All heavy atoms as a GROMACS GRO file, in nm:
protein
  619
    1MET      N    1   3.752  -5.389   1.539
    1MET     CA    2   3.838  -5.326   1.625
    1MET      C    3   3.765  -5.192   1.685
    1MET      O    4   3.711  -5.122   1.608
    1MET     CB    5   3.972  -5.289   1.560
    1MET     CG    6   4.075  -5.238   1.652
    1MET     SD    7   4.124  -5.358   1.777
    1MET     CE    8   4.290  -5.388   1.739
    2ILE      N    9   3.784  -5.168   1.808
    2ILE     CA   10   3.722  -5.044   1.860
    2ILE      C   11   3.816  -4.941   1.861
    2ILE      O   12   3.942  -4.949   1.883
    2ILE     CB   13   3.698  -5.078   2.020
    2ILE    CG1   14   3.572  -5.180   2.023
    2ILE    CG2   15   3.654  -4.940   2.087
    2ILE    CD1   16   3.537  -5.205   2.155
    3GLU      N   17   3.769  -4.818   1.820
    3GLU     CA   18   3.840  -4.694   1.823
    3GLU      C   19   3.817  -4.624   1.959
    3GLU      O   20   3.697  -4.576   1.968
    3GLU     CB   21   3.816  -4.612   1.698
    3GLU     CG   22   3.911  -4.503   1.665
    3GLU     CD   23   3.915  -4.466   1.534
    3GLU    OE1   24   3.898  -4.550   1.445
    3GLU    OE2   25   3.949  -4.353   1.505
    4TRP      N   26   3.908  -4.624   2.044
    4TRP     CA   27   3.894  -4.568   2.185
    4TRP      C   28   3.891  -4.419   2.163
    4TRP      O   29   3.978  -4.357   2.107
    4TRP     CB   30   4.001  -4.618   2.276
    4TRP     CG   31   4.001  -4.768   2.287
    4TRP    CD1   32   4.088  -4.853   2.238
    4TRP    CD2   33   3.900  -4.842   2.355
    4TRP    NE1   34   4.060  -4.977   2.271
    4TRP    CE2   35   3.942  -4.978   2.358
    4TRP    CE3   36   3.790  -4.811   2.430
    4TRP    CZ2   37   3.872  -5.079   2.413
    4TRP    CZ3   38   3.718  -4.919   2.495
    4TRP    CH2   39   3.754  -5.045   2.483
    5ALA      N   40   3.809  -4.352   2.234
    5ALA     CA   41   3.802  -4.198   2.250
    5ALA      C   42   3.908  -4.173   2.358
    5ALA      O   43   3.908  -4.226   2.479
    5ALA     CB   44   3.660  -4.158   2.296
    6PRO      N   45   4.014  -4.090   2.318
    6PRO     CA   46   4.125  -4.063   2.423
    6PRO      C   47   4.077  -3.979   2.530
    6PRO      O   48   4.153  -3.981   2.633
    6PRO     CB   49   4.221  -3.991   2.329
    6PRO     CG   50   4.145  -3.924   2.217
    6PRO     CD   51   4.026  -4.021   2.197
    7ASP      N   52   3.953  -3.910   2.532
    7ASP     CA   53   3.924  -3.830   2.638
    7ASP      C   54   3.824  -3.883   2.743
    7ASP      O   55   3.777  -3.823   2.834
    7ASP     CB   56   3.867  -3.698   2.579
    7ASP     CG   57   3.740  -3.728   2.497
    7ASP    OD1   58   3.730  -3.830   2.444
    7ASP    OD2   59   3.655  -3.636   2.477
    8ARG      N   60   3.791  -4.020   2.723
    8ARG     CA   61   3.714  -4.087   2.812
    8ARG      C   62   3.776  -4.229   2.868
    8ARG      O   63   3.844  -4.287   2.787
    8ARG     CB   64   3.579  -4.126   2.752
    8ARG     CG   65   3.488  -4.012   2.724
    8ARG     CD   66   3.352  -4.048   2.673
    8ARG     NE   67   3.283  -4.105   2.781
    8ARG     CZ   68   3.207  -4.216   2.770
    8ARG    NH1   69   3.193  -4.276   2.655
    8ARG    NH2   70   3.143  -4.272   2.871
    9PRO      N   71   3.757  -4.249   2.996
    9PRO     CA   72   3.814  -4.380   3.047
    9PRO      C   73   3.759  -4.491   2.976
    9PRO      O   74   3.630  -4.494   2.930
    9PRO     CB   75   3.778  -4.379   3.188
    9PRO     CG   76   3.743  -4.234   3.225
    9PRO     CD   77   3.690  -4.173   3.099
   10ARG      N   78   3.842  -4.595   2.946
   10ARG     CA   79   3.801  -4.713   2.866
   10ARG      C   80   3.686  -4.787   2.939
   10ARG      O   81   3.596  -4.844   2.877
   10ARG     CB   82   3.916  -4.808   2.839
   10ARG     CG   83   4.007  -4.752   2.740
   10ARG     CD   84   4.100  -4.852   2.676
   10ARG     NE   85   4.184  -4.783   2.582
   10ARG     CZ   86   4.283  -4.845   2.518
   10ARG    NH1   87   4.310  -4.965   2.548
   10ARG    NH2   88   4.344  -4.775   2.426
   11TRP      N   89   3.692  -4.784   3.083
   11TRP     CA   90   3.588  -4.865   3.147
   11TRP      C   91   3.453  -4.802   3.109
   11TRP      O   92   3.352  -4.871   3.094
   11TRP     CB   93   3.608  -4.868   3.287
   11TRP     CG   94   3.594  -4.739   3.377
   11TRP    CD1   95   3.691  -4.658   3.403
   11TRP    CD2   96   3.471  -4.697   3.428
   11TRP    NE1   97   3.651  -4.560   3.483
   11TRP    CE2   98   3.512  -4.580   3.492
   11TRP    CE3   99   3.352  -4.734   3.431
   11TRP    CZ2  100   3.419  -4.496   3.564
   11TRP    CZ3  101   3.247  -4.669   3.492
   11TRP    CH2  102   3.280  -4.547   3.566
   12LYS      N  103   3.451  -4.664   3.103
   12LYS     CA  104   3.307  -4.596   3.061
   12LYS      C  105   3.274  -4.634   2.918
   12LYS      O  106   3.150  -4.655   2.901
   12LYS     CB  107   3.330  -4.447   3.084
   12LYS     CG  108   3.333  -4.407   3.227
   12LYS     CD  109   3.331  -4.257   3.239
   12LYS     CE  110   3.335  -4.210   3.392
   12LYS     NZ  111   3.308  -4.062   3.406
   13GLN      N  112   3.363  -4.640   2.828
   13GLN     CA  113   3.339  -4.673   2.694
   13GLN      C  114   3.287  -4.817   2.682
   13GLN      O  115   3.183  -4.844   2.614
   13GLN     CB  116   3.456  -4.652   2.607
   13GLN     CG  117   3.497  -4.499   2.602
   13GLN     CD  118   3.617  -4.481   2.519
   13GLN    OE1  119   3.628  -4.500   2.403
   13GLN    NE2  120   3.738  -4.436   2.583
   14VAL      N  121   3.348  -4.913   2.756
   14VAL     CA  122   3.299  -5.055   2.757
   14VAL      C  123   3.159  -5.057   2.818
   14VAL      O  124   3.076  -5.128   2.773
   14VAL     CB  125   3.404  -5.140   2.818
   14VAL    CG1  126   3.348  -5.286   2.826
   14VAL    CG2  127   3.533  -5.142   2.742
   15ALA      N  128   3.146  -4.997   2.932
   15ALA     CA  129   3.019  -4.982   2.998
   15ALA      C  130   2.900  -4.948   2.912
   15ALA      O  131   2.798  -4.996   2.903
   15ALA     CB  132   3.019  -4.909   3.120
   16ASP      N  133   2.930  -4.834   2.825
   16ASP     CA  134   2.843  -4.781   2.731
   16ASP      C  135   2.810  -4.897   2.625
   16ASP      O  136   2.687  -4.896   2.589
   16ASP     CB  137   2.892  -4.659   2.648
   16ASP     CG  138   2.894  -4.537   2.751
   16ASP    OD1  139   2.833  -4.544   2.851
   16ASP    OD2  140   2.961  -4.432   2.703
   17ILE      N  141   2.900  -4.968   2.584
   17ILE     CA  142   2.872  -5.074   2.481
   17ILE      C  143   2.786  -5.179   2.551
   17ILE      O  144   2.686  -5.222   2.488
   17ILE     CB  145   3.008  -5.132   2.433
   17ILE    CG1  146   3.081  -5.030   2.348
   17ILE    CG2  147   2.990  -5.260   2.353
   17ILE    CD1  148   3.230  -5.068   2.329
   18VAL      N  149   2.816  -5.223   2.665
   18VAL     CA  150   2.733  -5.316   2.727
   18VAL      C  151   2.588  -5.266   2.758
   18VAL      O  152   2.503  -5.333   2.735
   18VAL     CB  153   2.791  -5.381   2.865
   18VAL    CG1  154   2.710  -5.466   2.935
   18VAL    CG2  155   2.931  -5.440   2.835
   19ARG      N  156   2.583  -5.151   2.801
   19ARG     CA  157   2.443  -5.085   2.816
   19ARG      C  158   2.367  -5.087   2.682
   19ARG      O  159   2.248  -5.115   2.685
   19ARG     CB  160   2.461  -4.939   2.856
   19ARG     CG  161   2.468  -4.919   3.002
   19ARG     CD  162   2.452  -4.770   3.047
   19ARG     NE  163   2.547  -4.749   3.158
   19ARG     CZ  164   2.669  -4.707   3.150
   19ARG    NH1  165   2.718  -4.674   3.036
   19ARG    NH2  166   2.741  -4.694   3.255
   20LYS      N  167   2.429  -5.050   2.578
   20LYS     CA  168   2.362  -5.052   2.446
   20LYS      C  169   2.320  -5.191   2.406
   20LYS      O  170   2.208  -5.207   2.357
   20LYS     CB  171   2.464  -4.993   2.328
   20LYS     CG  172   2.404  -4.983   2.205
   20LYS     CD  173   2.496  -4.935   2.102
   20LYS     CE  174   2.549  -4.790   2.126
   20LYS     NZ  175   2.642  -4.742   2.024
   21ARG      N  176   2.403  -5.291   2.433
   21ARG     CA  177   2.363  -5.424   2.405
   21ARG      C  178   2.248  -5.474   2.493
   21ARG      O  179   2.155  -5.551   2.449
   21ARG     CB  180   2.486  -5.530   2.422
   21ARG     CG  181   2.590  -5.495   2.325
   21ARG     CD  182   2.715  -5.590   2.339
   21ARG     NE  183   2.820  -5.560   2.246
   21ARG     CZ  184   2.939  -5.627   2.257
   21ARG    NH1  185   2.964  -5.706   2.352
   21ARG    NH2  186   3.025  -5.598   2.154
   22ILE      N  187   2.242  -5.422   2.623
   22ILE     CA  188   2.125  -5.451   2.703
   22ILE      C  189   1.998  -5.388   2.643
   22ILE      O  190   1.891  -5.446   2.628
   22ILE     CB  191   2.144  -5.406   2.837
   22ILE    CG1  192   2.254  -5.502   2.914
   22ILE    CG2  193   2.021  -5.406   2.921
   22ILE    CD1  194   2.306  -5.451   3.048
   23ALA      N  195   2.015  -5.260   2.607
   23ALA     CA  196   1.902  -5.187   2.549
   23ALA      C  197   1.843  -5.250   2.427
   23ALA      O  198   1.728  -5.243   2.395
   23ALA     CB  199   1.943  -5.040   2.542
   24ASP      N  200   1.932  -5.290   2.337
   24ASP     CA  201   1.894  -5.339   2.205
   24ASP      C  202   1.852  -5.488   2.215
   24ASP      O  203   1.821  -5.553   2.106
   24ASP     CB  204   1.987  -5.317   2.091
   24ASP     CG  205   2.115  -5.397   2.098
   24ASP    OD1  206   2.125  -5.493   2.173
   24ASP    OD2  207   2.212  -5.360   2.025
   25GLY      N  208   1.857  -5.558   2.325
   25GLY     CA  209   1.812  -5.685   2.343
   25GLY      C  210   1.924  -5.805   2.316
   25GLY      O  211   1.895  -5.913   2.326
   26THR      N  212   2.048  -5.750   2.284
   26THR     CA  213   2.148  -5.847   2.254
   26THR      C  214   2.173  -5.936   2.389
   26THR      O  215   2.192  -6.047   2.386
   26THR     CB  216   2.277  -5.780   2.228
   26THR    OG1  217   2.265  -5.698   2.107
   26THR    CG2  218   2.393  -5.877   2.196
   27TYR      N  219   2.167  -5.861   2.498
   27TYR     CA  220   2.165  -5.929   2.637
   27TYR      C  221   2.022  -5.894   2.694
   27TYR      O  222   1.996  -5.796   2.745
   27TYR     CB  223   2.262  -5.871   2.720
   27TYR     CG  224   2.416  -5.866   2.669
   27TYR    CD1  225   2.500  -5.762   2.696
   27TYR    CD2  226   2.470  -5.973   2.596
   27TYR    CE1  227   2.633  -5.764   2.648
   27TYR    CE2  228   2.584  -5.979   2.555
   27TYR     CZ  229   2.668  -5.878   2.573
   27TYR     OH  230   2.806  -5.870   2.524
   28ALA      N  231   1.942  -6.010   2.686
   28ALA     CA  232   1.802  -5.999   2.735
   28ALA      C  233   1.789  -6.000   2.888
   28ALA      O  234   1.892  -6.060   2.952
   28ALA     CB  235   1.721  -6.104   2.669
   29PRO      N  236   1.694  -5.954   2.941
   29PRO     CA  237   1.674  -5.968   3.097
   29PRO      C  238   1.693  -6.105   3.142
   29PRO      O  239   1.625  -6.198   3.074
   29PRO     CB  240   1.536  -5.907   3.122
   29PRO     CG  241   1.518  -5.808   3.005
   29PRO     CD  242   1.582  -5.875   2.891
   30GLY      N  243   1.766  -6.127   3.245
   30GLY     CA  244   1.787  -6.263   3.298
   30GLY      C  245   1.890  -6.343   3.238
   30GLY      O  246   1.940  -6.443   3.296
   31THR      N  247   1.950  -6.294   3.127
   31THR     CA  248   2.058  -6.360   3.060
   31THR      C  249   2.199  -6.313   3.121
   31THR      O  250   2.205  -6.195   3.169
   31THR     CB  251   2.065  -6.350   2.917
   31THR    OG1  252   2.078  -6.215   2.877
   31THR    CG2  253   1.937  -6.402   2.854
   32ARG      N  254   2.289  -6.399   3.102
   32ARG     CA  255   2.427  -6.363   3.156
   32ARG      C  256   2.501  -6.261   3.076
   32ARG      O  257   2.489  -6.273   2.942
   32ARG     CB  258   2.509  -6.490   3.157
   32ARG     CG  259   2.644  -6.476   3.225
   32ARG     CD  260   2.714  -6.608   3.230
   32ARG     NE  261   2.647  -6.690   3.320
   32ARG     CZ  262   2.680  -6.801   3.372
   32ARG    NH1  263   2.793  -6.858   3.330
   32ARG    NH2  264   2.604  -6.869   3.450
   33VAL      N  265   2.571  -6.167   3.124
   33VAL     CA  266   2.646  -6.075   3.063
   33VAL      C  267   2.790  -6.129   3.061
   33VAL      O  268   2.831  -6.214   3.144
   33VAL     CB  269   2.641  -5.929   3.124
   33VAL    CG1  270   2.502  -5.878   3.104
   33VAL    CG2  271   2.687  -5.925   3.260
   34PRO      N  272   2.883  -6.089   2.971
   34PRO     CA  273   3.017  -6.131   2.968
   34PRO      C  274   3.090  -6.112   3.100
   34PRO      O  275   3.070  -6.010   3.165
   34PRO     CB  276   3.075  -6.048   2.861
   34PRO     CG  277   2.975  -6.007   2.772
   34PRO     CD  278   2.853  -5.979   2.864
   35SER      N  279   3.160  -6.206   3.137
   35SER     CA  280   3.234  -6.200   3.265
   35SER      C  281   3.356  -6.102   3.234
   35SER      O  282   3.384  -6.051   3.123
   35SER     CB  283   3.299  -6.341   3.290
   35SER     OG  284   3.400  -6.365   3.182
   36VAL      N  285   3.419  -6.069   3.353
   36VAL     CA  286   3.543  -5.982   3.341
   36VAL      C  287   3.641  -6.040   3.239
   36VAL      O  288   3.695  -5.972   3.160
   36VAL     CB  289   3.599  -5.954   3.479
   36VAL    CG1  290   3.742  -5.888   3.469
   36VAL    CG2  291   3.508  -5.883   3.565
   37ILE      N  292   3.664  -6.173   3.243
   37ILE     CA  293   3.759  -6.239   3.164
   37ILE      C  294   3.721  -6.218   3.004
   37ILE      O  295   3.798  -6.194   2.913
   37ILE     CB  296   3.781  -6.375   3.200
   37ILE    CG1  297   3.847  -6.386   3.337
   37ILE    CG2  298   3.859  -6.453   3.089
   37ILE    CD1  299   3.859  -6.536   3.393
   38GLN      N  300   3.588  -6.243   2.990
   38GLN     CA  301   3.537  -6.226   2.854
   38GLN      C  302   3.542  -6.088   2.800
   38GLN      O  303   3.580  -6.058   2.691
   38GLN     CB  304   3.391  -6.278   2.847
   38GLN     CG  305   3.381  -6.427   2.866
   38GLN     CD  306   3.235  -6.468   2.891
   38GLN    OE1  307   3.157  -6.400   2.952
   38GLN    NE2  308   3.211  -6.585   2.826
   39LEU      N  309   3.519  -5.979   2.881
   39LEU     CA  310   3.545  -5.839   2.861
   39LEU      C  311   3.689  -5.823   2.814
   39LEU      O  312   3.709  -5.759   2.716
   39LEU     CB  313   3.501  -5.751   2.968
   39LEU     CG  314   3.348  -5.747   2.990
   39LEU    CD1  315   3.320  -5.662   3.115
   39LEU    CD2  316   3.263  -5.696   2.875
   40GLN      N  317   3.774  -5.869   2.893
   40GLN     CA  318   3.917  -5.852   2.867
   40GLN      C  319   3.956  -5.914   2.733
   40GLN      O  320   4.024  -5.852   2.644
   40GLN     CB  321   4.010  -5.943   2.963
   40GLN     CG  322   4.025  -5.884   3.098
   40GLN     CD  323   4.111  -5.972   3.189
   40GLN    OE1  324   4.060  -6.066   3.258
   40GLN    NE2  325   4.238  -5.943   3.177
   41ALA      N  326   3.904  -6.026   2.696
   41ALA     CA  327   3.935  -6.092   2.563
   41ALA      C  328   3.873  -6.013   2.456
   41ALA      O  329   3.934  -5.988   2.351
   41ALA     CB  330   3.888  -6.238   2.565
   42GLU      N  331   3.748  -5.968   2.465
   42GLU     CA  332   3.681  -5.900   2.359
   42GLU      C  333   3.741  -5.756   2.332
   42GLU      O  334   3.754  -5.714   2.219
   42GLU     CB  335   3.530  -5.885   2.388
   42GLU     CG  336   3.453  -5.811   2.279
   42GLU     CD  337   3.304  -5.814   2.302
   42GLU    OE1  338   3.256  -5.867   2.399
   42GLU    OE2  339   3.240  -5.733   2.213
   43PHE      N  340   3.769  -5.690   2.444
   43PHE     CA  341   3.812  -5.543   2.432
   43PHE      C  342   3.954  -5.522   2.451
   43PHE      O  343   4.006  -5.405   2.434
   43PHE     CB  344   3.721  -5.455   2.524
   43PHE     CG  345   3.568  -5.464   2.498
   43PHE    CD1  346   3.481  -5.532   2.576
   43PHE    CD2  347   3.532  -5.391   2.386
   43PHE    CE1  348   3.356  -5.544   2.549
   43PHE    CE2  349   3.380  -5.397   2.355
   43PHE     CZ  350   3.308  -5.472   2.437
   44GLY      N  351   4.023  -5.612   2.494
   44GLY     CA  352   4.175  -5.590   2.519
   44GLY      C  353   4.199  -5.507   2.632
   44GLY      O  354   4.287  -5.427   2.632
   45ILE      N  355   4.113  -5.521   2.741
   45ILE     CA  356   4.123  -5.433   2.858
   45ILE      C  357   4.185  -5.519   2.972
   45ILE      O  358   4.190  -5.638   2.969
   45ILE     CB  359   3.991  -5.374   2.906
   45ILE    CG1  360   3.890  -5.481   2.930
   45ILE    CG2  361   3.940  -5.271   2.800
   45ILE    CD1  362   3.756  -5.442   2.976
   46ALA      N  363   4.223  -5.443   3.074
   46ALA     CA  364   4.280  -5.513   3.196
   46ALA      C  365   4.160  -5.561   3.283
   46ALA      O  366   4.049  -5.510   3.271
   46ALA     CB  367   4.368  -5.419   3.274
   47ALA      N  368   4.200  -5.656   3.369
   47ALA     CA  369   4.096  -5.708   3.456
   47ALA      C  370   4.029  -5.598   3.551
   47ALA      O  371   3.907  -5.601   3.569
   47ALA     CB  372   4.158  -5.823   3.550
   48ALA      N  373   4.114  -5.507   3.596
   48ALA     CA  374   4.067  -5.405   3.690
   48ALA      C  375   3.963  -5.325   3.601
   48ALA      O  376   3.871  -5.278   3.655
   48ALA     CB  377   4.177  -5.316   3.742
   49THR      N  378   3.983  -5.304   3.482
   49THR     CA  379   3.896  -5.222   3.392
   49THR      C  380   3.762  -5.295   3.375
   49THR      O  381   3.659  -5.240   3.394
   49THR     CB  382   3.962  -5.197   3.254
   49THR    OG1  383   4.080  -5.124   3.276
   49THR    CG2  384   3.869  -5.109   3.174
   50GLY      N  385   3.765  -5.425   3.352
   50GLY     CA  386   3.641  -5.510   3.342
   50GLY      C  387   3.569  -5.511   3.476
   50GLY      O  388   3.446  -5.495   3.473
   51GLN      N  389   3.639  -5.511   3.590
   51GLN     CA  390   3.575  -5.508   3.718
   51GLN      C  391   3.512  -5.365   3.736
   51GLN      O  392   3.394  -5.373   3.795
   51GLN     CB  393   3.681  -5.528   3.830
   51GLN     CG  394   3.718  -5.671   3.830
   51GLN     CD  395   3.856  -5.691   3.922
   51GLN    OE1  396   3.912  -5.604   3.972
   51GLN    NE2  397   3.886  -5.819   3.941
   52LYS      N  398   3.563  -5.267   3.696
   52LYS     CA  399   3.496  -5.133   3.702
   52LYS      C  400   3.365  -5.128   3.617
   52LYS      O  401   3.275  -5.068   3.659
   52LYS     CB  402   3.594  -5.021   3.654
   52LYS     CG  403   3.692  -4.976   3.754
   52LYS     CD  404   3.777  -4.854   3.703
   52LYS     CE  405   3.863  -4.805   3.805
   52LYS     NZ  406   3.930  -4.684   3.750
   53VAL      N  407   3.376  -5.189   3.500
   53VAL     CA  408   3.255  -5.196   3.417
   53VAL      C  409   3.147  -5.264   3.486
   53VAL      O  410   3.028  -5.216   3.504
   53VAL     CB  411   3.281  -5.276   3.287
   53VAL    CG1  412   3.160  -5.300   3.200
   53VAL    CG2  413   3.383  -5.190   3.196
   54HIS      N  414   3.176  -5.382   3.550
   54HIS     CA  415   3.075  -5.465   3.621
   54HIS      C  416   3.022  -5.383   3.738
   54HIS      O  417   2.902  -5.378   3.769
   54HIS     CB  418   3.130  -5.594   3.668
   54HIS     CG  419   3.116  -5.702   3.565
   54HIS    ND1  420   3.066  -5.826   3.596
   54HIS    CD2  421   3.146  -5.711   3.433
   54HIS    CE1  422   3.057  -5.901   3.484
   54HIS    NE2  423   3.109  -5.832   3.382
   55ARG      N  424   3.117  -5.319   3.820
   55ARG     CA  425   3.072  -5.249   3.924
   55ARG      C  426   2.980  -5.130   3.889
   55ARG      O  427   2.871  -5.100   3.955
   55ARG     CB  428   3.199  -5.187   4.013
   55ARG     CG  429   3.163  -5.123   4.145
   55ARG     CD  430   3.284  -5.075   4.223
   55ARG     NE  431   3.403  -5.178   4.210
   55ARG     CZ  432   3.519  -5.141   4.148
   55ARG    NH1  433   3.548  -5.023   4.098
   55ARG    NH2  434   3.611  -5.228   4.149
   56ALA      N  435   3.014  -5.054   3.785
   56ALA     CA  436   2.930  -4.941   3.754
   56ALA      C  437   2.793  -4.993   3.704
   56ALA      O  438   2.691  -4.934   3.739
   56ALA     CB  439   2.990  -4.873   3.631
   57LEU      N  440   2.781  -5.098   3.620
   57LEU     CA  441   2.650  -5.150   3.578
   57LEU      C  442   2.568  -5.208   3.694
   57LEU      O  443   2.452  -5.190   3.694
   57LEU     CB  444   2.680  -5.255   3.468
   57LEU     CG  445   2.737  -5.205   3.341
   57LEU    CD1  446   2.781  -5.324   3.259
   57LEU    CD2  447   2.644  -5.104   3.266
   58ARG      N  448   2.632  -5.261   3.797
   58ARG     CA  449   2.580  -5.323   3.913
   58ARG      C  450   2.523  -5.202   3.999
   58ARG      O  451   2.401  -5.201   4.036
   58ARG     CB  452   2.664  -5.402   4.011
   58ARG     CG  453   2.647  -5.541   3.993
   58ARG     CD  454   2.714  -5.625   4.092
   58ARG     NE  455   2.836  -5.569   4.149
   58ARG     CZ  456   2.953  -5.598   4.091
   58ARG    NH1  457   2.961  -5.689   3.990
   58ARG    NH2  458   3.073  -5.560   4.142
   59ASP      N  459   2.598  -5.092   4.016
   59ASP     CA  460   2.554  -4.980   4.095
   59ASP      C  461   2.439  -4.904   4.033
   59ASP      O  462   2.360  -4.855   4.114
   59ASP     CB  463   2.674  -4.880   4.111
   59ASP     CG  464   2.786  -4.930   4.196
   59ASP    OD1  465   2.763  -5.035   4.268
   59ASP    OD2  466   2.891  -4.872   4.202
   60GLU      N  467   2.431  -4.910   3.905
   60GLU     CA  468   2.312  -4.842   3.840
   60GLU      C  469   2.184  -4.937   3.823
   60GLU      O  470   2.084  -4.900   3.774
   60GLU     CB  471   2.353  -4.786   3.714
   60GLU     CG  472   2.385  -4.878   3.603
   60GLU     CD  473   2.448  -4.809   3.489
   60GLU    OE1  474   2.542  -4.710   3.504
   60GLU    OE2  475   2.415  -4.850   3.366
   61GLY      N  476   2.204  -5.059   3.860
   61GLY     CA  477   2.099  -5.158   3.855
   61GLY      C  478   2.084  -5.226   3.725
   61GLY      O  479   1.973  -5.296   3.707
   62ALA      N  480   2.164  -5.204   3.629
   62ALA     CA  481   2.155  -5.263   3.498
   62ALA      C  482   2.174  -5.423   3.506
   62ALA      O  483   2.128  -5.506   3.426
   62ALA     CB  484   2.237  -5.203   3.393
   63ILE      N  485   2.269  -5.467   3.604
   63ILE     CA  486   2.294  -5.606   3.614
   63ILE      C  487   2.301  -5.640   3.761
   63ILE      O  488   2.308  -5.545   3.846
   63ILE     CB  489   2.437  -5.644   3.544
   63ILE    CG1  490   2.556  -5.573   3.623
   63ILE    CG2  491   2.432  -5.609   3.401
   63ILE    CD1  492   2.685  -5.631   3.576
   64TYR      N  493   2.293  -5.772   3.793
   64TYR     CA  494   2.307  -5.816   3.918
   64TYR      C  495   2.400  -5.936   3.913
   64TYR      O  496   2.414  -6.006   3.814
   64TYR     CB  497   2.169  -5.854   3.992
   64TYR     CG  498   2.102  -5.966   3.922
   64TYR    CD1  499   2.116  -6.101   3.969
   64TYR    CD2  500   2.018  -5.939   3.814
   64TYR    CE1  501   2.047  -6.204   3.906
   64TYR    CE2  502   1.956  -6.043   3.746
   64TYR     CZ  503   1.964  -6.176   3.798
   64TYR     OH  504   1.899  -6.277   3.735
   65THR      N  505   2.465  -5.964   4.036
   65THR     CA  506   2.558  -6.083   4.035
   65THR      C  507   2.507  -6.180   4.142
   65THR      O  508   2.474  -6.149   4.251
   65THR     CB  509   2.696  -6.032   4.075
   65THR    OG1  510   2.747  -5.923   3.976
   65THR    CG2  511   2.809  -6.140   4.084
   66GLU      N  512   2.514  -6.309   4.084
   66GLU     CA  513   2.488  -6.429   4.176
   66GLU      C  514   2.623  -6.488   4.202
   66GLU      O  515   2.689  -6.536   4.112
   66GLU     CB  516   2.391  -6.521   4.104
   66GLU     CG  517   2.268  -6.480   4.084
   66GLU     CD  518   2.171  -6.470   4.206
   66GLU    OE1  519   2.195  -6.545   4.300
   66GLU    OE2  520   2.070  -6.393   4.207
   67PRO      N  521   2.659  -6.483   4.334
   67PRO     CA  522   2.796  -6.538   4.356
   67PRO      C  523   2.806  -6.690   4.312
   67PRO      O  524   2.719  -6.774   4.333
   67PRO     CB  525   2.794  -6.544   4.508
   67PRO     CG  526   2.708  -6.422   4.551
   67PRO     CD  527   2.599  -6.421   4.445
   68GLY      N  528   2.916  -6.714   4.247
   68GLY     CA  529   2.937  -6.843   4.184
   68GLY      C  530   2.871  -6.877   4.058
   68GLY      O  531   2.895  -6.983   4.000
   69MET      N  532   2.780  -6.788   4.011
   69MET     CA  533   2.699  -6.802   3.896
   69MET      C  534   2.740  -6.713   3.776
   69MET      O  535   2.728  -6.741   3.663
   69MET     CB  536   2.554  -6.790   3.923
   69MET     CG  537   2.504  -6.899   4.028
   69MET     SD  538   2.508  -7.069   3.966
   69MET     CE  539   2.392  -7.064   3.832
   70GLY      N  540   2.773  -6.577   3.820
   70GLY     CA  541   2.797  -6.490   3.714
   70GLY      C  542   2.712  -6.363   3.727
   70GLY      O  543   2.639  -6.347   3.839
   71SER      N  544   2.714  -6.276   3.635
   71SER     CA  545   2.642  -6.152   3.634
   71SER      C  546   2.533  -6.159   3.522
   71SER      O  547   2.559  -6.216   3.410
   71SER     CB  548   2.731  -6.030   3.614
   71SER     OG  549   2.820  -6.010   3.714
   72PHE      N  550   2.416  -6.098   3.558
   72PHE     CA  551   2.301  -6.126   3.466
   72PHE      C  552   2.240  -5.984   3.448
   72PHE      O  553   2.247  -5.907   3.534
   72PHE     CB  554   2.210  -6.222   3.523
   72PHE     CG  555   2.269  -6.356   3.556
   72PHE    CD1  556   2.329  -6.386   3.667
   72PHE    CD2  557   2.244  -6.454   3.458
   72PHE    CE1  558   2.382  -6.502   3.696
   72PHE    CE2  559   2.306  -6.586   3.478
   72PHE     CZ  560   2.370  -6.618   3.605
   73VAL      N  561   2.156  -5.972   3.338
   73VAL     CA  562   2.089  -5.847   3.314
   73VAL      C  563   1.968  -5.846   3.407
   73VAL      O  564   1.897  -5.941   3.415
   73VAL     CB  565   2.047  -5.846   3.162
   73VAL    CG1  566   1.963  -5.724   3.128
   73VAL    CG2  567   2.149  -5.858   3.065
   74SER      N  568   1.943  -5.731   3.471
   74SER     CA  569   1.837  -5.712   3.564
   74SER      C  570   1.702  -5.711   3.473
   74SER      O  571   1.703  -5.661   3.360
   74SER     CB  572   1.854  -5.574   3.645
   74SER     OG  573   1.970  -5.584   3.721
   75LYS      N  574   1.597  -5.749   3.540
   75LYS     CA  575   1.472  -5.745   3.475
   75LYS      C  576   1.423  -5.599   3.493
   75LYS      O  577   1.448  -5.542   3.598
   75LYS     CB  578   1.381  -5.844   3.548
   75LYS     CG  579   1.405  -5.976   3.514
   75LYS     CD  580   1.308  -6.083   3.556
   75LYS     CE  581   1.336  -6.225   3.533
   75LYS     NZ  582   1.454  -6.279   3.494
   76PRO      N  583   1.362  -5.544   3.404
   76PRO     CA  584   1.307  -5.408   3.409
   76PRO      C  585   1.204  -5.396   3.519
   76PRO      O  586   1.134  -5.485   3.548
   76PRO     CB  587   1.235  -5.366   3.279
   76PRO     CG  588   1.272  -5.485   3.184
   76PRO     CD  589   1.324  -5.600   3.271
   77GLU      N  590   1.220  -5.280   3.597
   77GLU     CA  591   1.113  -5.263   3.698
   77GLU      C  592   0.984  -5.230   3.647
   77GLU      O  593   0.972  -5.147   3.544
   77GLU     CB  594   1.171  -5.146   3.789
   77GLU     CG  595   1.283  -5.190   3.876
   77GLU     CD  596   1.335  -5.085   3.974
   77GLU    OE1  597   1.246  -5.006   4.012
   77GLU    OE2  598   1.444  -5.081   4.008
   78LYS      N  599   0.884  -5.275   3.710
   78LYS     CA  600   0.743  -5.248   3.656
   78LYS      C  601   0.706  -5.104   3.726
   78LYS      O  602   0.732  -5.085   3.844
   78LYS     CB  603   0.653  -5.350   3.705
   78LYS     CG  604   0.680  -5.488   3.635
   78LYS     CD  605   0.590  -5.588   3.678
   78LYS     CE  606   0.626  -5.721   3.611
   78LYS     NZ  607   0.551  -5.838   3.659
   79PRO      N  608   0.635  -5.033   3.647
   79PRO     CA  609   0.590  -4.900   3.691
   79PRO      C  610   0.505  -4.915   3.812
   79PRO      O  611   0.415  -5.013   3.801
   79PRO     CB  612   0.534  -4.834   3.574
   79PRO     CG  613   0.533  -4.918   3.463
   79PRO     CD  614   0.602  -5.049   3.507
   80ALA      N  615   0.504  -4.835   3.906
   80ALA     CA  616   0.411  -4.844   4.022
   80ALA      C  617   0.272  -4.791   3.995
   80ALA      O  618   0.239  -4.736   3.900
   80ALA     CB  619   0.460  -4.752   4.147
   0.00000   0.00000   0.00000
């Protein structure tokens, strides 16, 4: 069970957990990340909260979405 920090929005806390899982290899580059529905089930959050998580991770480039396929971990950018 997650102990929610009362001073931070839940979507930010869930996004941090997903980021950590990406960083530690739980979600490897190119693999699917949990859908909004899966985030709802795992964390007990609303669909809108799960959508915010996905949007934030997409906006920062951590994940990308393939329409009709799902969301996947972005491959790390190679240094120039």
